[in-house]
C-alpha positions in Angstrom: 98.5 -40.1 141.4 94.8 -39.4 141.8 94.3 -39.1 138.0 96.1 -42.4 137.5 93.8 -44.1 139.9 90.7 -42.7 138.2 92.0 -43.8 134.8 92.5 -47.3 136.1 88.9 -47.4 137.5 87.6 -46.1 134.2 89.5 -48.7 132.2 88.3 -51.4 134.6 84.7 -50.4 134.1 84.9 -50.1 130.3 86.1 -53.8 130.1 82.9 -54.9 131.9 79.4 -55.4 130.4 76.8 -52.7 130.8 74.7 -55.0 133.0 77.7 -55.6 135.3 78.6 -51.9 135.5 75.0 -51.0 136.3 74.8 -53.7 138.9 78.0 -52.5 140.5 76.8 -49.0 140.6 73.4 -49.9 142.1 75.0 -52.3 144.6 77.5 -49.7 145.8 74.8 -47.0 146.0 72.5 -49.3 148.0 75.4 -50.3 150.4 76.2 -46.6 150.9 72.6 -45.7 151.4 72.1 -48.5 153.9 75.2 -47.5 155.8 74.1 -43.9 155.8 70.6 -44.9 157.0 72.0 -47.1 159.8 74.3 -44.3 160.9 71.5 -41.8 161.0 69.3 -44.2 162.9 72.0 -44.9 165.4 72.7 -41.2 166.0 69.1 -40.4 166.3 68.5 -43.4 168.7 71.4 -42.3 171.0 70.0 -38.7 171.1 66.5 -39.9 171.9 67.8 -42.4 174.4 69.8 -39.6 176.2 66.8 -37.4 176.4 64.6 -40.3 177.5 66.9 -41.3 180.3 66.8 -37.7 181.5 63.1 -37.8 182.2 62.6 -41.5 182.9 62.9 -41.0 186.6 60.1 -38.4 186.6 57.8 -40.8 184.7 58.5 -43.5 187.2 57.7 -41.2 190.2 54.4 -40.3 188.5 53.6 -44.0 188.0 54.5 -44.7 191.7 52.1 -41.9 192.8 49.3 -43.5 190.8 49.9 -46.9 192.4 49.8 -45.3 195.9 46.6 -43.5 195.1 45.0 -46.8 193.8 46.1 -48.7 196.9 44.8 -45.9 199.3 41.5 -45.9 197.4 41.1 -49.6 197.5 41.9 -49.6 201.3 39.2 -47.0 201.9 36.7 -48.9 199.8 37.4 -52.1 201.7 37.1 -50.4 205.1 33.8 -48.8 204.1 32.1 -51.7 202.1 34.1 -54.8 202.8 34.0 -56.0 199.1 36.1 -58.7 197.5 37.0 -56.5 194.6 38.4 -53.8 196.8 40.6 -56.1 198.8 41.9 -57.8 195.6 42.7 -54.3 194.2 44.5 -53.4 197.4 46.8 -56.4 197.4 47.5 -56.0 193.7 48.6 -52.3 194.1 50.5 -53.1 197.3 52.5 -55.7 195.4 53.4 -53.1 192.7 54.4 -50.6 195.4 56.7 -53.1 197.1 58.2 -54.1 193.8 58.9 -50.4 192.9 60.5 -49.7 196.4 63.1 -52.5 195.8 65.0 -50.2 193.5 64.9 -47.2 195.9 67.7 -45.8 198.1 67.6 -47.9 201.3 70.3 -46.1 203.4 70.8 -42.4 204.3 72.9 -40.4 201.9 74.6 -37.1 201.7 73.2 -36.6 198.2 70.1 -34.5 198.3 68.2 -36.6 195.7 69.2 -39.9 197.2 68.4 -38.8 200.7 64.9 -37.7 199.6 64.5 -41.0 197.9 65.5 -42.8 201.2 62.8 -40.8 203.0 60.2 -41.8 200.4 61.2 -45.4 200.9 60.7 -45.2 204.6 57.3 -43.6 204.3 56.3 -46.2 201.7 57.2 -49.0 204.1 55.2 -47.3 206.8 52.2 -46.8 204.5 52.3 -50.5 203.5 52.5 -51.5 207.2 49.7 -49.3 208.5 47.4 -50.1 205.6 47.9 -53.8 206.0 47.1 -53.6 209.7 44.0 -51.5 209.0 42.8 -54.1 206.5 43.5 -56.9 209.0 41.5 -55.0 211.7 38.6 -54.6 209.3 38.6 -58.3 208.6 38.5 -59.0 212.4 35.9 -56.3 212.9 38.2 -54.7 215.5 36.9 -51.1 215.4 39.4 -49.6 217.7 42.4 -50.9 215.9 40.8 -50.1 212.6 40.3 -46.4 213.4 43.8 -46.1 214.8 45.6 -47.7 211.8 43.3 -46.2 209.3 44.2 -42.7 210.6 47.9 -43.6 210.6 47.6 -44.8 207.0 46.0 -41.5 205.8 48.6 -39.4 207.6 51.4 -41.5 206.2 49.8 -41.3 202.7 49.6 -37.5 202.8 53.2 -37.2 204.0 54.3 -39.6 201.3 52.6 -37.6 198.6 54.4 -34.4 199.9 57.8 -36.2 199.9 57.1 -37.5 196.3 56.3 -34.0 195.1 59.6 -32.7 196.5 61.5 -35.7 195.1 59.9 -35.0 191.7 61.0 -31.4 191.8 64.6 -32.4 192.7 64.7 -34.9 189.8 63.4 -32.2 187.4 66.1 -29.9 188.5 68.7 -32.6 188.1 67.4 -33.6 184.7 67.4 -30.0 183.4 71.0 -29.7 184.5 71.9 -33.0 182.7 70.1 -31.8 179.6 72.2 -28.7 179.5 75.3 -30.9 179.8 74.1 -33.2 177.0 73.0 -30.4 174.6 76.5 -29.9 173.2 76.8 -33.6 172.7 73.5 -33.8 170.8 74.5 -30.8 168.7 77.7 -32.4 167.7 76.0 -35.7 166.8 73.6 -33.8 164.6 76.5 -32.1 162.8 78.1 -35.5 162.4 74.9 -36.9 161.0 74.8 -34.1 158.4 78.4 -34.6 157.5 78.0 -38.3 157.0 74.9 -37.7 154.8 76.9 -35.3 152.6 79.9 -37.6 152.3 77.7 -40.6 151.4 75.7 -38.5 148.9 78.9 -37.3 147.2 80.2 -40.9 147.0 77.0 -42.1 145.5 76.9 -39.3 143.0 80.5 -40.0 142.0 79.8 -43.7 141.3 76.6 -42.9 139.3 78.3 -40.1 137.3 81.3 -42.4 136.5 78.9 -45.2 135.4 76.7 -43.0 133.3 79.6 -41.3 131.6 81.2 -44.6 130.7 77.9 -45.6 129.0 76.7 -42.3 127.4 80.0 -41.0 126.0 80.4 -43.8 123.4 76.6 -43.6 122.6 77.1 -39.9 121.8 79.9 -40.7 119.4 77.8 -43.4 117.8 74.9 -41.0 117.4 77.1 -38.4 115.7 78.5 -40.9 113.2 75.0 -42.3 112.5 73.8 -38.8 111.8 76.5 -38.3 109.2 75.7 -41.7 107.6 72.0 -40.7 107.4 73.1 -37.8 105.2 74.9 -40.2 102.9 78.3 -39.2 104.2 80.1 -42.6 104.3 83.6 -41.1 104.7 83.4 -41.4 108.4 86.2 -42.7 110.6 85.9 -46.2 112.0 85.6 -46.6 115.8 88.1 -49.4 116.1 86.9 -50.0 119.7 88.2 -53.2 121.2 86.3 -53.2 124.5 84.3 -56.3 125.5 81.1 -54.6 126.6 77.9 -54.0 124.7 79.1 -50.6 123.5 82.2 -52.1 122.1 80.0 -54.7 120.2 77.8 -51.9 118.8 80.9 -50.0 117.6 82.3 -53.1 116.0 79.0 -53.8 114.3 78.8 -50.2 113.2 82.2 -50.4 111.6 81.2 -53.6 109.8 78.0 -51.8 108.6 80.1 -48.9 107.2 82.3 -51.3 105.3 79.3 -53.1 104.0 77.8 -49.9 102.7 80.9 -48.9 100.9 81.1 -52.4 99.3 77.4 -52.0 98.3 78.2 -48.7 96.5 81.0 -50.4 94.6 78.6 -53.1 93.3 75.7 -50.7 92.5 75.7 -51.6 88.8 75.3 -55.3 89.5 72.4 -54.5 91.8 70.8 -52.5 89.0 70.9 -55.5 86.7 69.4 -57.6 89.4 66.6 -55.1 89.9 65.9 -55.2 86.1 65.5 -59.0 86.3 63.2 -58.6 89.3 61.1 -56.1 87.4 60.6 -58.6 84.6 59.5 -61.2 87.0 57.1 -58.8 88.6 55.5 -58.2 85.2 55.2 -61.9 84.7 53.6 -62.3 88.1 51.1 -59.5 87.3 50.1 -61.3 84.2 49.5 -64.5 86.2 47.5 -62.5 88.7 45.3 -61.0 86.0 44.7 -64.5 84.6 43.7 -65.7 88.1 41.2 -62.9 88.4 39.7 -63.7 85.1 39.3 -67.4 86.2 37.7 -66.2 89.4 35.1 -64.1 87.5 34.4 -67.1 85.3 33.8 -69.3 88.3 31.3 -66.8 89.7 29.2 -67.1 86.5 28.3 -70.8 87.2 26.1 -70.3 90.3 24.2 -67.4 88.6 23.8 -69.6 85.5 22.4 -72.3 87.8 19.5 -70.4 89.4 18.8 -68.5 86.2 18.4 -71.9 84.5 16.1 -72.9 87.4 14.0 -69.8 86.9 13.7 -70.6 83.2 12.6 -74.1 84.1 10.0 -72.7 86.5 8.6 -70.5 83.8 8.4 -73.4 81.4 6.6 -75.5 84.0 4.1 -72.7 84.6 3.4 -72.4 80.9 2.7 -76.2 80.8 0.4 -75.9 83.8 2.6 -77.9 86.2 2.1 -75.6 89.2 3.6 -77.9 91.8 6.7 -78.4 89.7 6.9 -74.7 89.1 6.6 -74.0 92.8 9.2 -76.6 93.6 11.7 -75.2 91.1 11.1 -71.7 92.5 11.9 -72.8 96.0 15.1 -74.5 94.9 16.0 -71.4 92.9 15.4 -69.1 95.9 17.4 -71.4 98.1 20.5 -71.2 95.8 20.0 -67.4 95.3 20.0 -66.9 99.1 23.3 -68.9 99.4 25.0 -66.8 96.7 23.7 -63.4 97.9 24.4 -64.0 101.6 28.0 -65.2 101.5 30.2 -63.4 104.0 27.2 -61.3 105.2 24.6 -61.3 107.9 20.9 -61.9 107.7 17.9 -61.3 109.9 16.1 -64.1 111.7 13.2 -63.6 109.4 15.4 -64.1 106.3 16.9 -67.2 107.9 13.4 -68.6 108.6 12.5 -67.9 105.0 15.5 -70.0 103.8 14.5 -72.8 106.3 10.9 -72.8 104.8 12.4 -73.2 101.3 14.7 -76.0 102.4 12.0 -77.8 104.3 9.7 -77.6 101.3 12.4 -79.2 99.1 12.9 -81.9 101.7 9.2 -82.7 102.0 9.0 -83.1 98.3 11.9 -85.6 98.6 10.8 -87.5 101.7 7.0 -87.0 101.6 5.1 -88.1 104.8 8.3 -89.4 106.4 9.2 -85.8 107.4 7.1 -83.9 109.9 8.3 -80.3 110.4 6.9 -78.0 113.2 7.7 -74.3 113.5 6.6 -72.2 116.4 7.3 -68.5 116.0 5.1 -66.0 117.9 4.2 -63.0 115.9 5.4 -60.5 118.5 9.0 -61.7 118.4 11.6 -59.2 117.0 12.6 -61.1 113.8 14.8 -58.2 112.5 17.7 -59.1 114.8 20.8 -60.0 112.6 22.7 -63.2 112.9 25.4 -64.8 110.6 23.9 -65.9 107.3 23.4 -69.7 106.8 23.0 -70.4 110.6 19.6 -72.1 110.9 19.4 -74.1 107.7 22.5 -76.3 108.4 21.1 -77.2 111.8 17.7 -78.0 110.4 19.4 -80.1 107.7 21.3 -82.0 110.4 18.1 -82.7 112.4 16.3 -83.9 109.2 19.2 -86.2 108.3 19.3 -87.8 111.8 15.5 -87.7 112.4 14.7 -89.6 109.2 16.7 -92.6 110.5 13.5 -93.6 112.3 10.3 -94.6 110.5 9.0 -91.1 110.8 11.2 -88.1 111.5 10.0 -85.1 113.3 11.9 -81.8 113.3 10.9 -78.8 115.5 11.9 -75.1 115.3 10.8 -72.9 118.2 11.7 -69.3 119.0 11.0 -67.8 122.4 12.2 -64.8 124.5 13.9 -65.3 128.0 14.9 -62.1 129.6 17.3 -60.3 127.3 17.8 -63.3 125.0 16.1 -64.7 122.0 16.2 -68.5 122.3 16.1 -70.5 119.1 15.6 -74.3 119.6 15.9 -76.8 116.8 15.3 -80.4 117.7 14.6 -83.9 116.2 13.5 -87.3 117.4 16.4 -89.2 115.7 19.1 -91.3 117.1 20.9 -88.3 118.7 24.3 -86.9 118.1 27.2 -89.1 119.2 29.1 -87.9 122.3 32.4 -88.1 120.4 31.1 -85.7 117.7 29.6 -83.4 120.3 32.9 -83.4 122.3 34.9 -82.7 119.2 32.6 -79.8 118.2 32.9 -78.0 121.5 36.7 -78.7 121.7 37.2 -77.3 118.2 35.1 -74.2 118.8 36.8 -73.4 122.2 40.3 -74.0 120.9 40.1 -72.2 117.5 41.0 -68.7 118.8 44.0 -67.9 116.6 42.3 -68.0 113.2 41.0 -64.9 111.5 37.2 -64.3 111.4 37.2 -64.1 107.6 38.9 -67.5 107.4 36.3 -69.1 109.6 33.3 -67.5 107.9 34.5 -68.7 104.5 33.8 -72.3 105.6 30.2 -72.1 104.3 31.2 -73.6 100.9 30.6 -77.3 101.7 27.4 -78.8 100.3 24.2 -78.2 102.2 22.1 -80.9 100.5 23.1 -84.5 100.6 25.9 -83.9 103.1 27.7 -87.0 104.2 27.9 -88.2 107.9 31.5 -87.4 108.1 30.8 -83.7 107.5 28.4 -83.4 110.4 31.0 -82.2 112.9 32.6 -79.9 110.4 29.3 -78.2 109.6 28.4 -77.7 113.2 31.8 -76.3 114.0 31.3 -73.9 111.1 28.0 -72.7 112.4 29.0 -72.3 116.0 32.3 -70.7 115.2 30.6 -68.0 113.2 28.1 -67.4 116.0 30.9 -67.1 118.5 32.9 -64.7 116.4 29.9 -62.6 115.5 28.5 -62.1 119.0 31.9 -62.4 120.9 30.4 -64.8 123.4 31.1 -68.4 124.4 27.6 -69.2 125.7 25.8 -68.5 122.5 25.1 -72.1 121.7 24.5 -75.5 123.2 23.8 -79.1 122.2 21.6 -81.4 124.4 19.7 -84.6 124.1 15.9 -84.8 123.9 13.6 -85.1 127.0 13.5 -88.9 126.7 17.2 -89.2 126.0 16.7 -89.5 122.2 17.1 -87.0 119.5 19.2 -83.9 119.4 18.4 -80.4 120.5 20.4 -77.3 119.3 19.9 -74.2 121.4 21.1 -70.7 120.3 20.9 -67.7 122.7 21.0 -64.5 120.8 21.2 -61.1 122.7 18.1 -59.1 122.0 19.3 -55.5 121.4 16.1 -54.3 119.6 
């Protein structure tokens, strides 16, 4: 009968999901643990309460003795010094004494403890009466009555202390006798507590074991079959498990996988033919890839051919005595050579300043006196700090383009040190950058956090001379994104207006690690 019940429980659990089974197990375990805890607390509380009741009376006697002593001391102080504090303390303690005596034995009794308590009650009433009359005599300055009642109060107080001591002894004897009587009861409750703990622990262990077994046993079978399959043994028996839990779903999926593998083996020759076709396509793709590499190499020849041609032109101009033309061509050649050599690399501030000098010279040849360029770079500044290549030139170009919208454009480049930062400021006196472009630049730089650094740094391929107005925001985003990615900081750059509200000022804050 017992085995039949266990079988029904096992079948019931197997038809439930793993989550449901685990939740049932945890819930039952928690309920049993809470029940066990409450039972232990209740048993412990009863034991402590029994012991506490045994000695509560002694504690109350001690508290009563303290109140008597405080009242007697307050009365003596008032009789001697006639202070407000002493009379207030006397009445406060007298009230507590009267309140405590309300629960005392008020009639004679044959019980020794109750009779002693009755005597204490009578002495307490006498103490209150004599001390009150002594205080009243002190208030009326009646020395004769004061001396009489004061002596009566002290005698009554001493007798009361003696009776309290005897009552305390009687209560201790009574409590000790009660403790012996309750000892067997406390021992039995302790044994009951241990028994309940053992029963609850066994029940919890049973539920946990039953749940774990229902989960792990099918997993062990699946593991053994999977091990045989890993050794290319596909002649394994199918599980044919029809339960509705996760384990049953895994077994059914495993059965389907075994059947699929067997079907795959039956069609191996067809797969071989398909692989041959794929191999031919791979050879064709490799040929296309090789052709693409060749085209990429051919495209790289054109920039080198450009500045090599410029160098030849510079040499021809030198031979003809056109020094200015020669110098101009050399500057243009150096400019393009820097662009080609520095792609996807970093450059020092000094190298970037050299590129700016080349670019400004080219622009001055083009615009003449319309362009005024000012560069302030103290000699003691560390110019060997590296920054992303092509950082300063696009900003200078932007300032030149907007600064020349006026009759005479002025562009300034200044480098200073503020604390641990190198501050590079590039400004112009032009019409200023539109707020819409500025907002779009900062929005794009702060939002573009999912792209790869290489993808962003490759955006230096747009033209740097003759750039159109619509590319202004894109160029600034390119520069600021590369600065942000290189230094891993969001406060590396800023865009502000000029002092008078005109013009644009680009500020770059570079950490000085030199």
